[in-house]
Kinemage of the C-alpha trace (Angstrom):
@kinemage 1
@onewidth
@group {chain A} dominant
@subgroup {mainchain}
@vectorlist {calphas} color= white
{ca unk a 1} P -19.836 15.319 15.393
{ca unk a 2} L -17.789 12.772 13.584
{ca unk a 3} L -14.100 13.703 12.400
{ca unk a 4} L -13.586 14.126 8.738
{ca unk a 5} L -12.236 11.003 7.119
{ca unk a 6} L -8.821 10.632 5.798
{ca unk a 7} L -8.234 10.213 2.103
{ca unk a 8} L -6.334 7.326 0.780
{ca unk a 9} L -4.655 7.693 -2.616
{ca unk a 10} L -4.518 4.261 -4.268
{ca unk a 11} L -0.991 4.262 -5.585
{ca unk a 12} L 0.061 2.273 -8.435
{ca unk a 13} L -2.936 0.111 -9.393
{ca unk a 14} L -0.765 -2.851 -10.625
{ca unk a 15} L 0.920 -3.039 -7.251
{ca unk a 16} L -0.503 -4.133 -3.686
{ca unk a 17} L -1.964 -0.748 -2.762
{ca unk a 18} L -5.700 -1.752 -3.904
{ca unk a 19} L -5.311 -4.992 -1.985
{ca unk a 20} L -4.005 -3.659 1.264
{ca unk a 21} L -6.585 -0.827 0.978
{ca unk a 22} L -9.355 -3.252 1.237
{ca unk a 23} L -7.759 -5.319 3.977
{ca unk a 24} L -7.113 -2.054 5.992
{ca unk a 25} L -10.821 -1.178 5.735
{ca unk a 26} L -11.781 -4.646 6.905
{ca unk a 27} L -9.538 -4.115 9.945
{ca unk a 28} L -10.696 -0.622 10.641
{ca unk a 29} L -14.372 -0.580 9.839
{ca unk a 30} L -15.529 -1.505 13.267
{ca unk a 31} L -13.645 1.083 15.215
{ca unk a 32} L -12.129 3.427 12.627
{ca unk a 33} L -10.437 5.707 11.990
{ca unk a 34} L -12.448 6.202 8.825
{ca unk a 35} L -10.811 6.733 5.429
{ca unk a 36} L -11.968 7.164 1.847
{ca unk a 37} L -10.187 5.419 -1.098
{ca unk a 38} L -9.407 7.936 -3.977
{ca unk a 39} L -8.757 5.838 -7.239
{ca unk a 40} L -10.287 3.393 -9.492
{ca unk a 41} L -13.452 1.699 -8.294
{ca unk a 42} L -13.174 -1.336 -10.508
{ca unk a 43} L -9.412 -2.017 -9.575
{ca unk a 44} L -10.509 -2.099 -5.818
{ca unk a 45} L -13.454 -4.322 -6.670
{ca unk a 46} L -11.095 -6.814 -8.346
{ca unk a 47} L -8.773 -6.688 -5.267
{ca unk a 48} L -11.613 -7.561 -2.696
{ca unk a 49} L -12.754 -11.314 -2.175
{ca unk a 50} L -16.228 -9.769 -1.939
{ca unk a 51} L -15.928 -7.785 -5.074
{ca unk a 52} L -17.815 -4.511 -5.678
{ca unk a 53} L -20.237 -5.611 -2.808
{ca unk a 54} L -17.672 -4.320 -0.270
{ca unk a 55} L -17.241 -0.974 -1.838
{ca unk a 56} L -19.570 1.952 -2.134
{ca unk a 57} L -19.005 4.855 -4.676
{ca unk a 58} L -19.109 8.367 -2.849
{ca unk a 59} L -19.347 11.928 -4.041
{ca unk a 60} L -17.267 13.188 -1.105
{ca unk a 61} L -15.877 12.875 2.348
{ca unk a 62} L -19.177 13.642 4.242
{ca unk a 63} L -20.944 10.558 2.428
{ca unk a 64} L -17.639 8.632 3.094
{ca unk a 65} L -17.935 9.014 6.821
{ca unk a 66} L -21.498 7.804 6.889
{ca unk a 67} L -20.995 4.629 4.876
{ca unk a 68} L -17.452 3.523 6.261
{ca unk a 69} L -18.906 0.898 8.675
{ca unk a 70} L -20.814 -0.820 5.903
{ca unk a 71} L -18.488 -0.542 3.008
{ca unk a 72} L -15.058 0.925 1.917
{ca unk a 73} L -16.079 4.322 0.437
{ca unk a 74} L -14.435 5.077 -2.960
{ca unk a 75} L -14.024 8.458 -4.640
{ca unk a 76} L -14.065 6.890 -7.920
{ca unk a 77} L -11.560 8.321 -10.593
{ca unk a 78} L -11.439 5.891 -13.243
{ca unk a 79} L -8.443 4.564 -15.188
{ca unk a 80} L -8.471 4.710 -18.952
{ca unk a 81} L -7.128 1.273 -19.317
{ca unk a 82} L -7.458 -2.220 -17.637
{ca unk a 83} L -4.955 -3.259 -15.040
{ca unk a 84} L -2.789 -6.360 -14.978
{ca unk a 85} L -1.590 -6.910 -11.289
{ca unk a 86} L 2.185 -7.158 -11.115
{ca unk a 87} L 2.745 -5.352 -14.358
{ca unk a 88} L 3.397 -1.691 -14.206
{ca unk a 89} L 2.289 0.429 -17.156
{ca unk a 90} L 2.931 4.088 -17.676
{ca unk a 91} L -0.498 4.214 -19.076
{ca unk a 92} L -1.649 4.537 -15.277
{ca unk a 93} L 0.618 7.288 -14.594
{ca unk a 94} L -1.545 10.224 -15.170
{ca unk a 95} L -4.452 8.566 -13.019
{ca unk a 96} L -2.053 7.919 -10.263
{ca unk a 97} L -0.850 11.622 -10.223
{ca unk a 98} L -4.468 12.731 -10.244
{ca unk a 99} L -5.417 10.506 -7.400
{ca unk a 100} L -2.591 12.021 -5.225
{ca unk a 101} L -3.599 15.782 -6.368
{ca unk a 102} L -7.179 15.066 -5.463
{ca unk a 103} L -6.573 13.819 -1.955
{ca unk a 104} L -4.218 16.573 -1.282
{ca unk a 105} L -6.675 19.177 -2.614
{ca unk a 106} L -9.242 17.664 -0.305
{ca unk a 107} L -7.011 17.925 2.739
{ca unk a 108} L -6.015 21.634 1.803
{ca unk a 109} L -9.570 22.407 1.898
{ca unk a 110} L -10.261 20.828 5.121
{ca unk a 111} L -12.653 18.468 3.759
{ca unk a 112} L -10.512 15.557 4.851
{ca unk a 113} L -8.376 15.386 8.083
{ca unk a 114} L -5.291 14.064 6.211
{ca unk a 115} L -3.741 12.056 3.525
{ca unk a 116} L -2.382 8.455 3.463
{ca unk a 117} L -0.621 7.437 0.252
{ca unk a 118} L -0.359 4.039 -0.958
{ca unk a 119} L 2.829 3.128 -2.705
{ca unk a 120} L 3.769 4.372 -6.071
{ca unk a 121} L 6.490 3.111 -8.697
{ca unk a 122} L 8.806 5.599 -9.800
{ca unk a 123} L 9.791 4.373 -13.212
{ca unk a 124} L 6.240 4.214 -14.903
{ca unk a 125} L 5.475 7.658 -13.473
{ca unk a 126} L 8.755 9.020 -14.808
{ca unk a 127} L 7.580 7.643 -18.264
{ca unk a 128} L 4.324 9.402 -17.716
{ca unk a 129} L 5.988 12.669 -17.316
{ca unk a 130} L 6.158 12.843 -13.541
{ca unk a 131} L 9.176 15.120 -12.577
{ca unk a 132} L 9.625 14.721 -8.837
{ca unk a 133} L 11.976 12.188 -7.200
{ca unk a 134} L 9.050 10.788 -5.084
{ca unk a 135} L 5.859 11.565 -3.175
{ca unk a 136} L 7.614 13.753 -0.595
{ca unk a 137} L 8.992 16.237 -3.260
{ca unk a 138} L 5.449 16.177 -5.158
{ca unk a 139} L 3.454 16.937 -1.892
{ca unk a 140} L 5.719 19.895 -1.225
{ca unk a 141} L 4.933 21.316 -4.583
{ca unk a 142} L 1.048 20.648 -4.376
{ca unk a 143} L 0.974 22.542 -0.950
{ca unk a 144} L 3.383 25.410 -2.047
{ca unk a 145} L 0.330 27.814 -2.310
{ca unk a 146} L 0.233 27.690 1.476
{ca unk a 147} L 3.806 28.995 1.718
{ca unk a 148} L 7.123 27.538 1.124
{ca unk a 149} L 7.864 23.968 2.502
{ca unk a 150} L 10.885 22.011 2.904
{ca unk a 151} L 9.474 18.607 3.739
{ca unk a 152} L 11.142 16.158 5.928
{ca unk a 153} L 10.941 12.353 5.751
{ca unk a 154} L 10.418 10.581 8.894
{ca unk a 155} L 10.150 6.914 9.505
{ca unk a 156} L 8.528 5.759 12.773
{ca unk a 157} L 8.213 2.362 14.297
{ca unk a 158} L 7.769 1.954 18.132
{ca unk a 159} L 10.096 3.939 20.105
{ca unk a 160} L 12.328 4.914 17.029
{ca unk a 161} L 11.835 7.851 14.801
{ca unk a 162} L 14.516 8.674 12.043
{ca unk a 163} L 14.460 11.710 9.921
{ca unk a 164} L 16.336 12.171 6.575
{ca unk a 165} L 18.671 14.980 5.947
{ca unk a 166} L 18.788 13.773 2.154
{ca unk a 167} L 16.083 11.782 0.757
{ca unk a 168} L 16.148 10.301 -2.740
{ca unk a 169} L 19.994 11.109 -3.396
{ca unk a 170} L 22.194 8.573 -4.764
{ca unk a 171} L 25.034 7.498 -2.121
{ca unk a 172} L 27.637 9.077 -4.133
{ca unk a 173} L 25.900 12.434 -4.165
{ca unk a 174} L 25.122 12.504 -0.256
{ca unk a 175} L 28.333 14.512 0.773
{ca unk a 176} L 27.776 17.166 -1.686
{ca unk a 177} L 24.223 17.412 -0.753
{ca unk a 178} L 24.825 17.836 2.962
{ca unk a 179} L 24.674 21.609 3.954
{ca unk a 180} L 24.704 23.044 7.597
{ca unk a 181} L 21.691 25.314 6.697
{ca unk a 182} L 19.683 22.602 5.489
{ca unk a 183} L 20.426 20.260 8.545
{ca unk a 184} L 19.451 23.049 10.830
{ca unk a 185} L 16.264 23.546 9.142
{ca unk a 186} L 15.529 19.605 9.375
{ca unk a 187} L 16.263 19.747 13.018
{ca unk a 188} L 13.840 22.649 13.379
{ca unk a 189} L 11.045 21.114 11.517
{ca unk a 190} L 11.618 17.814 13.170
{ca unk a 191} L 11.494 19.422 16.764
{ca unk a 192} L 8.317 21.237 15.920
{ca unk a 193} L 6.579 18.170 14.533
{ca unk a 194} L 7.475 16.170 17.758
{ca unk a 195} L 5.784 18.986 19.877
{ca unk a 196} L 2.808 19.507 17.528
{ca unk a 197} L 2.135 16.099 15.953
{ca unk a 198} L 3.443 13.767 18.493
{ca unk a 199} L 2.802 15.496 21.877
{ca unk a 200} L 6.497 15.607 23.002
{ca unk a 201} L 6.912 18.877 25.052
{ca unk a 202} L 10.661 18.838 24.997
{ca unk a 203} L 11.991 16.945 22.052
{ca unk a 204} L 15.509 15.326 22.154
{ca unk a 205} L 17.353 14.948 18.861
{ca unk a 206} L 20.353 12.684 17.811
{ca unk a 207} L 22.476 12.999 14.931
{ca unk a 208} L 23.911 10.150 12.993
{ca unk a 209} L 27.395 10.857 11.751
{ca unk a 210} L 28.099 10.413 7.969
{ca unk a 211} L 31.410 8.694 8.093
{ca unk a 212} L 32.645 5.543 9.739
{ca unk a 213} L 33.468 6.027 13.652
{ca unk a 214} L 32.219 9.708 13.219
{ca unk a 215} L 34.981 10.498 10.889
{ca unk a 216} L 37.672 9.551 13.488
{ca unk a 217} L 38.402 13.345 14.100
{ca unk a 218} L 38.832 13.996 10.371
{ca unk a 219} L 40.983 11.050 9.387
{ca unk a 220} L 37.894 9.148 7.913
{ca unk a 221} L 36.084 12.305 6.445
{ca unk a 222} L 35.490 15.876 7.561
{ca unk a 223} L 31.767 16.349 7.217
{ca unk a 224} L 31.266 15.821 10.950
{ca unk a 225} L 33.804 18.693 11.786
{ca unk a 226} L 32.834 21.108 9.020
{ca unk a 227} L 29.020 20.378 8.626
{ca unk a 228} L 27.319 18.134 11.212
{ca unk a 229} L 28.901 19.491 14.446
{ca unk a 230} L 28.319 23.272 13.562
{ca unk a 231} L 24.528 22.238 12.626
{ca unk a 232} L 24.133 20.619 16.107
{ca unk a 233} L 25.751 23.592 17.856
{ca unk a 234} L 23.543 26.110 15.847
{ca unk a 235} L 20.382 24.023 16.737
{ca unk a 236} L 21.155 24.154 20.462
{ca unk a 237} L 21.691 27.984 20.077
{ca unk a 238} L 18.201 28.225 18.460
{ca unk a 239} L 16.736 26.280 21.638
{ca unk a 240} L 16.620 22.790 20.096
{ca unk a 241} L 18.023 19.873 22.122
{ca unk a 242} L 20.381 18.290 19.610
{ca unk a 243} L 23.374 16.135 20.553
{ca unk a 244} L 26.553 16.311 18.311
{ca unk a 245} L 26.905 13.568 15.688
{ca unk a 246} L 27.594 10.079 16.778
{ca unk a 247} L 28.792 7.059 14.870
{ca unk a 248} L 25.627 5.399 13.270
{ca unk a 249} L 26.402 1.936 14.464
{ca unk a 250} L 26.081 2.983 18.032
{ca unk a 251} L 22.696 4.912 17.848
{ca unk a 252} L 20.140 2.234 17.394
{ca unk a 253} L 20.228 -0.300 20.257
{ca unk a 254} L 17.644 -0.074 23.093
{ca unk a 255} L 19.841 1.918 25.508
{ca unk a 256} L 20.783 4.558 22.824
{ca unk a 257} L 17.169 4.898 21.757
{ca unk a 258} L 16.158 5.819 25.209
{ca unk a 259} L 18.291 8.929 24.959
{ca unk a 260} L 16.428 10.782 21.997
{ca unk a 261} L 12.978 11.138 20.431
{ca unk a 262} L 14.341 11.306 16.844
{ca unk a 263} L 17.509 10.938 15.169
{ca unk a 264} L 18.668 12.861 12.114
{ca unk a 265} L 20.110 10.498 9.427
{ca unk a 266} L 22.072 11.666 6.565
{ca unk a 267} L 20.972 9.543 3.836
{ca unk a 268} L 18.105 7.083 2.762
{ca unk a 269} L 19.198 3.589 4.010
{ca unk a 270} L 20.827 5.005 7.195
{ca unk a 271} L 17.393 5.835 8.309
{ca unk a 272} L 15.360 3.104 6.660
{ca unk a 273} L 17.363 -0.021 7.754
{ca unk a 274} L 16.988 0.268 11.449
{ca unk a 275} L 13.290 0.981 11.290
{ca unk a 276} L 12.736 -2.035 9.058
{ca unk a 277} L 14.978 -4.246 11.116
{ca unk a 278} L 12.946 -3.417 14.284
{ca unk a 279} L 9.421 -3.736 12.724
{ca unk a 280} L 9.514 -4.724 8.983
{ca unk a 281} L 5.699 -4.831 8.718
{ca unk a 282} L 4.631 -1.917 11.078
{ca unk a 283} L 6.773 1.059 10.019
{ca unk a 284} L 5.247 4.320 8.951
{ca unk a 285} L 6.556 7.009 6.673
{ca unk a 286} L 5.393 10.623 7.865
{ca unk a 287} L 6.038 13.699 5.954
{ca unk a 288} L 7.005 16.715 8.310
{ca unk a 289} L 6.829 20.411 7.422
{ca unk a 290} L 3.685 20.391 5.510
{ca unk a 291} L 0.428 22.114 6.062
{ca unk a 292} L -1.376 18.866 5.846
{ca unk a 293} L -1.249 15.613 7.523
{ca unk a 294} L 0.487 12.879 5.297
{ca unk a 295} L 1.536 9.365 6.155
{ca unk a 296} L 2.145 6.268 4.078
{ca unk a 297} L 3.229 2.507 4.613
{ca unk a 298} L 6.971 1.980 4.689
{ca unk a 299} L 7.081 -0.360 1.823
{ca unk a 300} L 6.858 -0.378 -1.963
{ca unk a 301} L 4.540 -1.456 -4.550
{ca unk a 302} L 5.164 -5.175 -4.199
{ca unk a 303} L 4.634 -6.097 -7.838
{ca unk a 304} L 6.075 -9.404 -7.138
{ca unk a 305} L 3.083 -10.529 -4.982
{ca unk a 306} L 0.477 -8.195 -6.425
{ca unk a 307} L -2.900 -9.914 -7.303
{ca unk a 308} L -2.050 -13.091 -5.145
{ca unk a 309} L -3.869 -12.163 -1.834
{ca unk a 310} L -0.427 -12.190 -0.061
{ca unk a 311} L -0.015 -8.697 0.823
{ca unk a 312} L 0.075 -7.636 4.469
{ca unk a 313} L -1.817 -4.489 5.392
{ca unk a 314} L 0.057 -3.855 8.779
{ca unk a 315} L 2.051 -0.831 7.655
{ca unk a 316} L -0.921 0.679 5.993
{ca unk a 317} L -3.099 0.195 8.961
{ca unk a 318} L -0.470 1.748 11.208
{ca unk a 319} L -0.094 4.742 8.729
{ca unk a 320} L -3.936 5.251 8.748
{ca unk a 321} L -3.921 5.279 12.709
{ca unk a 322} L -0.949 7.549 12.910
{ca unk a 323} L -2.569 10.095 10.542
{ca unk a 324} L -5.626 10.221 12.531
{ca unk a 325} L -3.674 10.620 15.666
{ca unk a 326} L -1.630 13.464 14.194
{ca unk a 327} L -4.835 15.195 12.813
{ca unk a 328} L -6.561 14.900 16.155
{ca unk a 329} L -3.490 16.529 17.973
{ca unk a 330} L -3.292 19.306 15.284
{ca unk a 331} L -7.022 20.096 15.790
{ca unk a 332} L -6.968 19.960 19.652
{ca unk a 333} L -5.997 23.543 20.358
{ca unk a 334} L -8.822 24.664 18.030
{ca unk a 335} L -11.230 22.629 19.660
{ca unk a 336} L -10.155 23.874 23.079
{ca unk a 337} L -10.569 27.587 22.083
């Protein structure tokens, strides 16, 4: 019996999402994993060198699995206005939101095995009434009916996994946003996900200090003393193998990466820069702590190259493969039973 496909929400239609969706299908159609695009059929057709002949409108995931090897399955939710590549427009906003909602709904119902999201642009969505900082927070809201969720953003590339204690917070607001209890929950969620989704029996966590040189015993900042070290101690007391905070500039070389399975980072760029330095094209964003599987490429909408055929699909392909791997691990116990 074939596994349910993944649902790929198209993201901002004026960005590179449609183009890389078609390129990912061309790369994966022979061996999978299968996925179904959720978005505007015509935009996808315009992004394909083969036009509409490379696509197939489907009514649901079951049909998508059947046609995947012959055409990119599309659950067509049309836009109300035409798209100009590279030119964001708030007129697309409500459709982009609906595509995400549809994909998540299919995952919650079990009709698809997970969700992969193509990049969105914040400004046009905010202009359309979107009230969330980003995808991650929106997904937590959409899945809230399955219980309270505190989503954790993980960036993964090769042997490096970074998780964020704060996500879309201005750097000036990071110190005030750090809280011992929250960091403990991030560590617990991360350790559980490493076991459940990545097959690591005894996860080891590292923790990046907020301040230069780890705060220099308080002379360069006291967050390590008052928040981070106590959080690491609490995690260890709860059975999570978590090291005390270390200066961030010593945590990402090969020898350091060999000592942990994931590192808790205090702010957005602290986590994303090392991943993108190691593998700019192949990084994957994974949302931990949700009742559904969700991954995305580790890049933005690419308005500057949209519509020019230049976009690389490496990160999206990696995100699709990772989502399928995680879905397979989550379903393994049920299959064994």
